Steps between C-alpha positions, in 0.01 A plus 500: 500500500627847426549776752453866384689779664371847414763775481463875474822658611509244771336159556153564638259203455484145378250246365538165333360361170612220266798598281412633164515191280635679186777678691597213719488255202715718287782500743466147596515386143785742422734344742436124482251367250506393136216425261452154349315572175546650160534875454151617380653783304814375318449121537830437689493132602512583876401834629734561801452801722818660361361452149176675592663799666827533293517300180141532359506751220269758656669477834846534339377804308370669814833432686688642189293814513601537866862485384578188704869413440548242217699278724189452716283432198715278284647271761322166545371423852368157605297661786324835533655553843842511345402765257337709771807483718724614218265788429496615866882469525557695165246775530481799729213460760309786357497329157403176657172676609417570131609151404259337745219732389557413138532123576172501680318686223654258246374201704148643511517550130590135448212395721260714297605317187469155667158551650346774288677461164606868519857624502615873494795628302822507684525882471163533673619277791823696542332841483247387768784376724653847496180676613467549877147620569458704816311345795457561865557149631683208349539141593845351554521120470826344601588133512811286568604155372798290609613278210825317432674661802409845374253740652300700245250768564268712274301816556212625273319836537150529368233768513139436604417378153773232499722696258867427566688822587834357572687219677832353567677186626833368626666182623759386750731207457390355835208340685325739724240453774160586371444793729837659408425447129154655533643795689764557231225504232294734723791748520549491123126569462536817709787617271289449198203699653743789575645495146153528350404785737206304633340655811285208603541126447362158610761238539389139443682201629408138610741507798275565812795496739658790322181702511463432873854621568456803286175587679644417844176298566307818547225388261345164440543322170177384344526198273233487234 
């Protein structure tokens, strides 16, 4: 179950709801999962996750428009996590925010093609990813996964309509206790909020113990 911490200059109140499936699913799939069926667009024999996000023609065009370094586009990666790690190591953190935004919109575009038979042009997706509509309150979803002795975290910033405003991610070459990993992602979420000049935010996590410690047990957590 997800815990939500509302922030407006300082942490003020908290509630809990299930994690948003599209947001949580996006990061969970990004780090560890592969597909096991043909690509519905280009007919590749096996559509892996790295193919869907990097090698598929529309996805590659979107990333090229974003001026992603050719070394990160042309190198073959057996797993998506390896590609994401290289991107995070190579790019400046501010650029990683734009990269995650673009990647999320590209993923949504693929799903629109699979489930609705509609796909937008790469330029349209890129232009949308560069627009940051103003909003008073945003939702910050952060999650952590420990995989192959590495701790990976991701942060996505959405407005009230679910539009992705930004995001980021990082990894450490070590196993971390869950609470420490969640706290690390929480801190990175704060940095992203400040970089986007957001005055009010709701942080969403599935780590109840972290919420309890942040709130100093001053308010009850309601599980829905």
